[in-house]
Structures are given as C-alpha cells and as structure tokens.
C-alpha positions in Angstrom: 15.6 14.2 16.6 12.1 15.2 16.1 9.5 12.7 17.3 5.9 12.5 17.7 3.6 9.8 19.5 -0.1 9.4 19.5 -2.2 7.2 21.9 -5.5 7.6 20.4 -8.0 5.2 18.7 -7.4 1.7 17.5 -7.0 0.9 13.8 -10.3 -0.3 12.3 -11.0 -1.7 8.9 -14.5 -2.1 7.4 -15.8 -5.8 7.4 -16.4 -5.8 3.6 -15.8 -4.1 0.3 -18.1 -1.3 -1.1 -17.9 1.2 -4.0 -19.4 4.6 -4.6 -21.4 4.3 -1.4 -23.0 0.9 -2.5 -21.9 -2.6 -2.2 -19.8 -4.0 -4.9 -22.0 -6.0 -7.2 -21.8 -9.7 -6.6 -21.9 -12.7 -9.1 -21.8 -16.3 -8.8 -18.8 -16.9 -10.9 -15.4 -15.3 -11.5 -14.4 -13.8 -14.8 -10.7 -13.2 -15.6 -10.3 -11.8 -18.9 -7.0 -10.6 -20.7 -7.4 -7.6 -23.1 -7.2 -8.4 -26.8 -4.5 -5.9 -27.6 -1.1 -6.8 -28.9 0.4 -6.0 -25.3 -1.7 -8.8 -23.9 -0.5 -11.1 -26.5 3.1 -10.4 -25.5 2.3 -11.3 -22.0 1.6 -7.8 -20.4 -2.1 -8.4 -20.1 -4.7 -6.7 -17.9 -6.7 -9.0 -15.7 -10.3 -8.0 -14.9 -11.9 -9.2 -11.7 -15.6 -9.8 -11.2 -17.4 -9.7 -7.7 -17.7 -12.5 -5.0 -20.5 -14.4 -3.5 -23.3 -13.2 -1.5 -22.6 -12.5 2.1 -24.9 -13.3 5.2 -27.9 -11.1 5.8 -26.5 -10.0 9.2 -23.6 -8.5 7.5 -25.8 -6.7 4.9 -27.7 -5.3 7.8 -24.8 -4.0 9.7 -23.4 -2.3 6.6 -26.7 -0.8 5.7 -26.7 0.8 9.3 -23.0 1.9 8.7 -24.0 3.6 5.4 -27.1 5.3 7.2 -24.8 6.7 10.1 -22.3 7.8 7.6 -24.6 9.7 5.3 -25.0 13.5 5.2 -22.5 16.3 4.1 -19.5 14.6 5.6 -20.2 11.2 4.1 -20.9 12.8 0.8 -17.6 14.7 0.7 -15.8 11.5 1.6 -17.4 9.5 -1.0 -16.7 12.2 -3.6 -13.0 12.2 -2.5 -12.8 8.5 -2.7 -14.4 8.2 -6.1 -12.0 10.8 -7.5 -9.0 8.6 -6.7 -7.3 5.7 -8.7 -4.5 4.3 -6.6 -1.9 2.0 -8.1 -0.5 -0.3 -5.6 2.8 -2.0 -6.5 3.8 -5.0 -4.3 0.1 -5.5 -3.3 0.4 -9.1 -2.4 3.3 -8.6 0.2 2.7 -8.2 3.8 2.1 -4.3 3.9 0.8 -4.3 0.4 -2.2 -6.5 1.0 -3.1 -4.3 4.0 -3.0 -1.4 1.8 -5.2 -2.9 -0.7 -7.8 -4.1 1.7 -8.0 -0.9 3.4 -8.3 1.2 0.1 -11.1 -1.0 -1.0 -13.0 -0.8 2.4 -12.9 3.0 1.9 -14.5 2.8 -1.6 -11.3 3.9 -3.1 -10.7 2.4 -6.6 -7.5 0.4 -6.6 -5.4 -1.1 -9.3 -2.7 -3.7 -8.7 0.6 -4.3 -10.6 1.6 -7.8 -10.1 3.8 -10.5 -11.7 1.1 -13.0 -11.2 -2.5 -11.4 -11.3 -4.0 -14.8 -10.2 -2.8 -14.1 -6.7 -5.2 -11.1 -6.6 -8.2 -13.4 -6.8 -6.8 -15.6 -4.1 -6.2 -12.7 -1.7 -9.0 -10.3 -2.4 -11.7 -12.5 -4.1 -13.1 -11.7 -7.6 -14.2 -8.0 -7.6 -16.0 -5.8 -10.2 -13.4 -4.3 -12.5 -15.0 -0.7 -11.9 -13.6 -1.0 -8.4 -10.5 -3.4 -8.6 -8.1 -4.1 -11.4 -4.9 -6.0 -11.7 -2.3 -5.6 -14.5 0.4 -8.2 -15.2 4.0 -6.6 -15.2 7.4 -7.1 -13.5 8.9 -3.8 -12.4 12.4 -5.5 -12.8 11.8 -5.4 -16.6 11.4 -1.7 -17.8 9.9 -3.0 -21.1 6.7 -4.5 -19.3 5.8 -1.1 -17.8 3.3 -0.2 -20.7 1.7 3.3 -20.4 -1.7 1.6 -20.3 -0.9 0.6 -16.6 -0.9 4.2 -15.5 -4.0 5.4 -17.5 -6.3 7.2 -15.0 -4.1 6.6 -12.1 -3.9 9.5 -9.5 -1.7 8.0 -6.8 0.8 5.3 -6.5 1.8 3.3 -3.2 4.9 1.1 -3.8 5.5 -1.4 -1.0 7.8 -3.8 -3.0 10.7 -5.6 -1.3 12.6 -8.9 -0.6 14.5 -10.3 2.3 17.7 -8.8 3.4 19.6 -12.1 3.5 19.7 -14.9 0.7 16.5 -17.0 1.0 14.0 -18.9 -1.2 12.3 -15.5 -1.9 15.6 -14.7 -3.9 14.8 -17.4 -6.4 14.3 -16.0 -9.9 16.5 -13.0 -9.5 14.6 -11.6 -6.7 17.5 -9.8 -4.9 17.4 -6.4 -3.2 19.4 -5.0 -6.1 16.8 -6.1 -8.7 13.7 -5.5 -6.5 14.6 -2.4 -4.5 16.8 -0.7 -7.0 16.0 -1.8 -10.6 12.2 -2.3 -9.8 11.7 1.1 -8.2 13.9 3.0 -10.8 11.9 1.3 -13.7 8.6 2.2 -12.1 9.3 5.8 -11.3 10.8 6.3 -14.9 7.6 4.9 -16.4 5.2 7.0 -14.2 3.6 10.1 -15.9 4.3 13.3 -14.3 0.6 13.9 -13.7 0.7 11.6 -10.6 -0.5 13.4 -7.6 1.5 11.5 -4.9 4.0 8.6 -4.9 4.2 6.9 -1.5 7.4 4.6 -1.2 8.0 2.2 1.6 11.6 2.1 2.5 13.3 1.3 5.8 15.0 2.9 8.8 18.8 2.8 8.8 19.1 3.4 5.1 21.5 6.3 5.7 23.7 4.3 8.0 24.1 1.1 6.0 28.0 1.3 6.6 27.6 1.7 10.4 26.9 -1.0 13.1 24.4 -2.6 13.5 23.0 -1.4 10.2 25.9 -2.8 8.3 25.0 -6.3 9.3 21.6 -5.9 7.9 23.1 -4.5 4.8 25.6 -7.3 4.2 23.9 -8.1 0.9 23.0 -4.4 0.0 19.4 -4.1 1.0 19.7 -0.8 2.9 22.1 0.5 0.2 19.6 -0.3 -2.6 16.6 1.2 -0.7 18.6 4.4 -0.2 19.5 4.5 -3.8 15.8 4.2 -4.7 14.9 6.9 -2.3 17.3 9.2 -4.0 16.0 8.5 -7.4 12.4 9.2 -6.2 13.5 12.4 -4.6 15.1 13.6 -7.8 12.2 12.3 -10.1 10.1 15.4 -10.1 7.1 13.4 -8.9 5.4 14.5 -5.7 6.4 11.9 -3.2 6.4 10.8 0.5 8.7 8.2 1.8 7.8 6.0 4.8 10.7 4.3 6.7 9.3 1.6 8.9 11.3 -0.1 11.6 11.5 -4.0 11.8 8.0 -5.1 10.5 5.8 -7.0 12.9 2.2 -8.5 12.6 1.6 -10.8 9.7 3.1 -11.0 7.1 -0.5 -11.7 6.3 0.8 -13.4 2.9 -1.5 -16.4 3.3 -4.9 -14.9 4.3 -7.9 -14.1 2.3 -9.7 -10.7 2.3 -12.1 -11.4 5.1 -9.2 -12.2 7.3 -7.2 -9.1 6.3 -10.2 -6.9 7.2 -10.4 -8.4 10.6 -6.6 -8.1 11.3 -5.6 -6.1 14.3 -2.3 -4.8 15.6 -3.1 -6.1 19.0 -1.9 -3.9 21.7 0.8 -2.1 19.4 -1.5 0.5 17.9 0.2 3.6 19.2 2.4 5.4 16.6 5.9 7.0 17.1 7.2 9.0 14.2 10.7 10.6 13.8 13.0 12.0 11.2 16.7 12.1 10.4 17.0 8.3 10.4 17.4 8.2 14.3 14.5 6.1 15.1 15.1 2.5 16.2 12.3 0.0 16.9 9.6 -2.2 15.3 6.4 -1.0 13.1 3.2 -3.1 12.8 2.4 -3.6 9.1 -1.0 -2.4 9.8 0.3 1.0 11.1 2.6 1.3 8.0 -0.1 0.6 5.7 -2.4 3.2 7.3 0.6 5.7 7.2 0.9 5.3 3.4 -2.8 5.8 2.7 -3.0 8.9 5.1 0.0 10.4 3.3 -1.9 10.4 0.1 -3.9 13.4 1.0 -2.0 15.2 3.6 -0.5 18.1 1.5 2.4 19.0 3.9 3.7 15.4 3.8 4.8 16.0 0.1 8.5 15.9 -0.3 9.1 14.5 3.2 10.5 11.5 4.7 9.3 9.8 7.9 10.5 7.0 10.2 7.7 5.2 11.9 7.4 2.6 14.9 4.5 1.3 16.7 4.3 0.6 20.4 1.8 -0.5 23.0 -1.2 1.8 23.3 -4.1 3.1 21.6 -3.3 4.7 18.1 -4.6 7.0 15.7 -6.7 4.5 13.8 -7.8 5.9 10.5 -8.5 9.4 11.7 -7.1 11.8 9.4 -6.7 14.8 11.9 -4.9 12.7 14.3 -2.5 11.5 11.5 -2.0 15.1 10.6 -0.8 15.8 14.1 1.6 12.9 14.1 3.2 13.8 10.6 3.3 17.6 11.5 4.9 17.2 14.9 8.0 15.8 13.3 8.5 18.6 10.6 
C-alpha cells in the first residue's frame, strides 16, 4: 500500500467572505428572486442571494491588514486564478459540503450550489451577492430537473452528496443510498458538459470490499456498492475526475451552524493527513480535512484520473498550503 502523511500547519479559514479582492457588497435586506423563465415556473428555479449585514469595525480592520499583507505578485496571481473559477457544489448543505462552500467563498472563488431547497443556503451561508454566490433548485435524483442552465459558466464540480448507511429519518422521501449515491450521481454526471475541467467526487473507503467483513456490515443496505457503482460511472464518463475516499467522518457534521461558525471550525488535534491508495486504508477522517482535499484536488494536475483514500490523525496538518498537499497526493502515486 502506498501511503503518505504530513505533519505541517493547521487548517485555517478566512474569518469572512470576500470577492475579487474586495469585501462582498453588504445590504440591509435579503433578496431571493426566482428567474422568470418557463423552467422557473416548472419549479427548477434559480435563486439569487444578496449580501449580509455590516460587520464590526475590528473585523474590517483585520481583513484590510490581511489584504495588504497578501498584495503583490503572488496575491494578484491567486486572485486571478480564483476569479477564473466557478465551482458547482452538489450536496452543499451536508457536513462536508458546508465546509467546502465556506472555504471556497473565503478564497474569493465564485460558488454555485445545487440544492433541493435553496432556502437552506440563506440559513447556512447568509445572503450573498449573486456575483459571488448562487443557488439553483434541482434534485439530482430526477434527471429532468438538471437543466443545462445550471452548468452555464461552471468550470469545476465538487459532489459531496450522500445519506446514511442504515435506515434512518434521512431516508424519508426516497433518500436511500441507491437513489442518492447511484441515481443522483449518474444523473448529475450525465447532465454535465464535457467542458468541465475537473469533477471531484467524495466516496468512501471500503467500496471495493463491500462483500468482505467488516465492510459487508456497513453495506447491508448497499451504500458501499452504490458508491462504487457511482465511482465506476464517473471513471467511464470522459470527464476529468478525482475521487476522494474518506474514512469514517468525524468533526461536525456542521449541519446546524451558520457561516460564521463554519469559518471558525477546527479539526482540533486531528489535523495531520494520511493518504493511501488501493482501498487499504482504515480509519477516520475529519470533515475539515476532506473538504480541503476536495478543493486542493481541483488545481493539482496530476490528481486527474486518480483515487485517494484519506484519514486524519493527531498532529499538525498541511492546512491550505498547495505545495504541502501536492507532496501528499504525489507520495501515493
């Protein structure tokens, strides 16, 4: 088994949202406006999100200092790279998905969410300017709802959808592993334009061993089998992909916090990252680490077409340093 481990810097997230090097415009009230197209009338509407209330002066001063320190050639290159992306996040209100969204926005990366209930985006992330943050209403389990408009301008996709392995309240409304992990992923990938630069799919360790103990217990209702079917479909789609297989998810699930809380979340002592390949890794993975791995994989060219298992353990981790993540990804290839 190939494996890599880093004990570096802690994961850090920006204390607020910004866009294009400037703070996102703030307004006193929210605006949630569906489009006037026939698609919106049919229920597949686009929701636009305006910006949230003004923040304390101390925070503004802190961020001004951060912007000053981040100026120069390196800062300009990072801003240009961020502004060139539009990342579609599917499953953005789940435990990993929320962290992906908050981290993308903290890096000035334009973000679009695909949600069954766009109102949840306002609850979790506040009301943002639509030039920075958009949410589209659609259900990946229903292929007819995946209108091409959803993908207009999208350069990258991160899919973090999932449900519980065993029957629970989350299964209500036909929210089973077969419908979410298999039907949903297949429908999403089938609808995606082939111009997408990278699709990052969050799967699970153990998917190749769902008939073996102890994985067969986890797979009693098919969750690992359907995730593996989704992986195979992605690999045969012709779309550039990276698959992340985390261990048992810890930290969070961050499903009832607001954006400010998300931006302050930490992985505690479990910041060091262990990576493997060949579905031999066993352990736990912090949702914060998994979210960071998804974002880093978007831009590391050699991660295209690769599958990585990921755990997190006690120790300092790679944080958001691209070079340290490159070392981790490269070490297992």
